[in-house]
PAMAR-657952 format. One record per residue (C-alpha): z, y, x. Coordinates in Angstrom, 1 decimal. Example, Ala and Ser with C-alpha at 12.3 -4.5 7.8 and 13.67 -1.06 7.14 Angstrom:
<rs>
up,north,east
7.8,-4.5,12.3 $
7.1,-1.1,13.7 $
</rs>
This chain:
<rs>
up,north,east
-109.5,105.7,-246.6 $
-113.3,105.0,-245.8 $
-115.3,102.3,-247.0 $
-115.3,100.9,-243.6 $
-111.4,100.9,-243.4 $
-111.4,99.1,-246.8 $
-114.0,96.5,-245.8 $
-112.1,95.8,-242.5 $
-108.8,95.2,-244.3 $
-110.6,92.8,-246.9 $
-111.9,90.9,-243.7 $
-108.5,90.8,-242.2 $
-107.1,89.8,-245.4 $
-109.6,86.9,-245.8 $
-109.4,85.6,-242.3 $
-105.6,85.4,-242.5 $
-105.7,83.5,-246.0 $
-108.1,81.3,-244.5 $
-105.9,80.6,-241.5 $
-103.0,80.1,-243.6 $
-104.9,77.7,-245.7 $
-105.9,75.7,-242.7 $
-102.5,75.3,-241.5 $
-101.2,74.3,-244.9 $
-103.6,71.6,-244.9 $
-103.0,70.7,-241.3 $
-99.1,70.3,-242.0 $
-99.9,68.4,-245.2 $
-102.2,65.6,-243.3 $
-99.6,65.7,-240.8 $
-96.8,64.9,-243.4 $
-99.0,62.3,-245.1 $
-99.6,60.6,-241.7 $
-96.3,60.5,-240.6 $
-95.0,59.2,-244.2 $
-97.6,56.6,-244.0 $
-96.5,55.6,-240.6 $
-92.8,55.6,-241.7 $
-93.7,53.2,-244.5 $
-95.9,50.7,-242.2 $
-92.9,50.6,-239.6 $
-90.2,49.7,-242.5 $
-92.5,47.0,-244.1 $
-93.3,45.6,-241.0 $
-90.0,45.2,-239.9 $
-88.8,43.8,-243.1 $
-91.8,41.3,-242.7 $
-90.8,40.5,-239.4 $
-87.0,40.2,-240.1 $
-88.0,37.8,-243.0 $
-90.2,35.7,-241.2 $
-87.4,35.4,-238.3 $
-85.0,34.0,-241.1 $
-83.4,37.3,-241.5 $
-81.3,36.8,-238.7 $
-82.4,40.2,-236.6 $
-79.1,42.4,-237.4 $
-77.1,39.2,-237.5 $
-78.1,38.5,-233.8 $
-78.3,42.1,-232.6 $
-74.8,42.0,-231.2 $
-75.5,39.1,-229.1 $
-78.3,40.8,-227.3 $
-76.6,41.3,-223.9 $
-75.1,37.7,-224.0 $
-77.8,36.2,-222.0 $
-78.4,38.7,-219.4 $
-74.6,39.0,-218.9 $
-74.4,35.0,-218.3 $
-77.3,35.4,-215.8 $
-75.7,38.2,-214.0 $
-72.3,36.6,-213.9 $
-73.6,33.3,-212.3 $
-75.6,35.0,-209.8 $
-72.6,37.0,-208.8 $
-70.6,33.9,-208.3 $
-73.3,32.5,-206.2 $
-74.2,35.8,-204.4 $
-73.8,34.0,-200.9 $
-76.8,31.9,-202.0 $
-79.1,35.0,-202.6 $
-80.5,35.5,-199.2 $
-81.6,31.9,-198.8 $
-83.1,31.9,-202.0 $
-84.9,34.7,-201.4 $
-86.5,33.3,-198.3 $
-87.1,30.1,-200.6 $
-89.5,32.0,-202.8 $
-91.1,34.5,-200.5 $
-94.0,32.1,-200.2 $
-94.6,32.5,-203.9 $
-94.4,36.2,-203.5 $
-96.9,35.9,-201.1 $
-99.2,33.9,-203.2 $
-98.7,36.5,-206.0 $
-99.7,39.3,-203.8 $
-102.8,37.4,-202.8 $
-103.7,36.8,-206.5 $
-103.6,40.4,-207.2 $
-105.4,41.3,-204.0 $
-108.6,38.9,-204.4 $
-108.7,39.6,-208.0 $
-108.7,43.5,-207.4 $
-111.5,43.4,-204.7 $
-113.5,41.1,-207.1 $
-112.7,43.4,-209.9 $
-113.6,46.6,-208.0 $
-117.2,45.3,-207.0 $
-117.8,44.1,-210.4 $
-116.6,47.5,-212.1 $
-118.7,49.5,-209.6 $
-121.7,47.7,-210.4 $
-121.0,47.9,-214.3 $
-120.2,51.6,-214.2 $
-123.3,52.5,-212.2 $
-125.6,50.3,-214.5 $
-123.9,51.8,-217.7 $
-124.0,55.4,-216.6 $
-126.4,58.0,-218.0 $
-128.5,59.6,-215.6 $
-128.0,56.9,-212.8 $
-128.5,53.6,-214.6 $
-131.2,51.6,-213.1 $
-132.4,50.5,-216.6 $
-131.4,53.1,-219.1 $
-132.5,51.0,-222.1 $
-129.9,48.4,-221.1 $
-127.1,50.9,-220.9 $
-125.5,50.0,-224.1 $
-125.6,46.3,-222.9 $
-123.7,46.8,-220.0 $
-121.2,49.0,-221.7 $
-120.3,46.8,-224.5 $
-120.1,43.8,-221.9 $
-117.4,45.9,-220.2 $
-115.5,46.5,-223.5 $
-115.4,43.0,-223.9 $
-114.0,42.2,-220.6 $
-111.4,44.9,-221.2 $
-110.7,43.9,-224.6 $
-109.8,40.4,-223.9 $
-105.9,40.2,-222.4 $
-105.7,38.4,-219.0 $
-103.2,35.6,-220.5 $
-106.1,34.7,-223.1 $
-108.6,34.2,-220.3 $
-105.9,32.3,-218.0 $
-104.8,29.7,-220.8 $
-108.6,29.0,-221.5 $
-109.2,28.6,-217.8 $
-106.1,26.7,-217.2 $
-107.4,24.3,-219.9 $
-110.7,23.9,-217.9 $
-109.7,24.0,-214.5 $
-106.0,23.0,-214.5 $
-102.9,25.1,-213.4 $
-102.9,27.1,-210.2 $
-103.9,30.5,-208.7 $
-107.5,30.3,-209.3 $
-107.6,30.6,-213.3 $
-105.1,33.6,-212.7 $
-107.3,35.3,-210.1 $
-110.5,34.9,-212.1 $
-108.8,36.3,-215.2 $
-107.2,39.3,-213.6 $
-110.5,40.2,-211.5 $
-112.7,40.0,-215.1 $
-110.1,42.3,-217.0 $
-110.0,44.4,-214.0 $
-113.9,44.6,-213.8 $
-113.9,45.8,-217.3 $
-111.2,48.4,-217.0 $
-112.5,49.7,-213.6 $
-116.1,50.0,-215.1 $
-114.7,52.3,-217.6 $
-113.0,54.6,-215.3 $
-115.5,54.7,-212.4 $
-118.2,55.6,-215.1 $
-116.4,58.4,-216.2 $
-116.2,59.7,-212.7 $
-119.6,58.9,-211.9 $
-121.0,60.9,-214.9 $
-119.5,64.3,-213.4 $
-121.4,63.5,-210.0 $
-123.9,66.0,-208.9 $
-127.4,64.5,-209.5 $
-129.0,66.7,-206.8 $
-128.4,64.4,-203.7 $
-129.8,61.7,-205.8 $
-133.0,63.3,-206.7 $
-133.3,64.5,-203.1 $
-132.9,60.9,-201.9 $
-135.4,59.9,-204.7 $
-138.1,62.1,-203.7 $
-138.1,60.7,-200.2 $
-138.5,57.2,-201.8 $
-134.9,55.5,-201.6 $
-134.2,52.7,-203.6 $
-132.0,52.7,-206.3 $
-129.2,51.0,-204.2 $
-129.7,53.6,-201.5 $
-129.3,56.2,-204.0 $
-126.2,55.0,-205.4 $
-124.6,54.2,-201.8 $
-125.7,57.7,-200.4 $
-126.2,60.0,-203.1 $
-123.3,58.9,-205.6 $
-120.5,57.1,-203.7 $
-119.6,59.5,-201.2 $
-118.7,62.1,-204.1 $
-116.6,59.6,-206.2 $
-115.1,57.4,-203.3 $
-111.7,59.4,-203.5 $
-111.4,58.8,-207.3 $
-112.5,55.1,-207.0 $
-109.9,54.5,-204.4 $
-107.3,56.2,-206.3 $
-108.2,54.1,-209.3 $
-108.3,50.8,-207.2 $
-104.9,51.5,-205.9 $
-103.6,51.9,-209.3 $
-105.1,48.7,-210.7 $
-103.6,46.8,-207.7 $
-100.2,47.9,-208.8 $
-101.0,46.5,-212.4 $
-102.6,43.3,-211.1 $
-99.3,42.3,-209.1 $
-97.4,42.7,-212.3 $
-100.4,40.7,-214.5 $
-100.2,38.0,-211.6 $
-96.5,37.5,-212.0 $
-96.7,37.4,-215.8 $
-99.4,35.0,-215.8 $
-97.6,32.5,-213.6 $
-95.6,31.9,-216.7 $
-98.4,30.0,-218.3 $
-98.6,28.0,-215.1 $
-100.9,30.0,-212.9 $
-98.7,30.2,-210.2 $
-97.0,32.5,-207.9 $
-93.5,34.0,-208.6 $
-94.1,34.0,-212.4 $
-94.3,30.2,-212.3 $
-90.9,29.8,-210.4 $
-89.4,32.3,-212.4 $
-90.2,30.3,-215.7 $
-89.0,27.3,-214.0 $
-85.6,28.8,-213.1 $
-85.2,30.4,-216.3 $
-86.2,27.2,-218.4 $
-83.5,25.2,-216.5 $
-80.8,27.2,-217.9 $
-77.2,27.5,-216.3 $
-77.0,26.3,-212.9 $
-80.0,28.1,-211.6 $
-79.5,31.6,-213.0 $
-79.3,32.5,-209.2 $
-82.4,31.5,-208.5 $
-83.8,33.6,-211.2 $
-82.0,36.5,-210.2 $
-83.4,36.1,-206.6 $
-86.9,36.0,-208.1 $
-86.6,39.0,-210.2 $
-85.3,40.7,-206.7 $
-88.4,40.0,-205.0 $
-90.5,40.9,-207.6 $
-88.8,44.1,-208.6 $
-88.7,45.2,-204.8 $
-92.5,44.3,-204.4 $
-93.6,46.4,-207.4 $
-91.4,49.3,-206.2 $
-92.7,49.1,-202.7 $
-96.3,49.0,-203.6 $
-95.7,51.5,-206.4 $
-94.6,54.1,-203.8 $
-97.0,53.3,-201.2 $
-100.1,53.4,-203.6 $
-98.6,56.6,-205.2 $
-98.4,58.3,-201.8 $
-102.1,57.4,-200.9 $
-103.3,58.5,-204.5 $
-101.7,61.7,-204.2 $
-103.4,62.4,-200.8 $
-106.7,61.5,-201.9 $
-106.3,63.7,-204.9 $
-105.4,66.4,-202.8 $
-108.3,65.8,-200.4 $
-106.1,65.1,-197.5 $
-107.9,61.7,-196.5 $
</rs>
């Protein structure tokens, strides 16, 4: 065996030993992380159970009692469901309007924030961190918190819900739009700049045509989310189907058929818009539109 062969074998052994040591450390770290996660879950459950007067296990077998009572009453009054669906259809329209208007406003806000916060495209590069942190703040605050504050100021109704969802949508879409814009080709932008085009013209003619399919796809996805959010915000007095559902459920037995009718409306609407938007998102992603 030559010196070269001995050196090569030694290098292979060194590489194998190094790889084995790295795999061992990775398994050790993964095991420790899993152990910490289990400990936190167990301790957190015990704390939550104690704050709930330790009745989690005692009440676990009753978890299906309330849904079964609701469904039983709705089945007994199933003949009333068509008229109840027609009764609450205007509330459904209000919910969709809240989602649509807030999505439109949020898209424009997210578009401006994303372009102003994207490296290579921003009009004021030094202010990029400011616009990004502002987007982070809008995205970090839940819609329900904003809605509760606005309801206290403006009173109940669809306007607080619309503003709350629009602000959160602007923050969420600005992040997604910015990631897409960062991958845009800058040559059209540079060509427009050489002709004396303004910043708005460069963005409108040089960037948006490249990213439009992704932007529309994200907008449709966000519209689905906003329909759910507008229904949830109704529980805090922001109008729409959520408000009617809260009233029906708070009344208790005797109006459970109304709650089921509202659930049917809400579920059907979410499924419908989910299918429609998913179809168009797929077509946009595949470049068929």
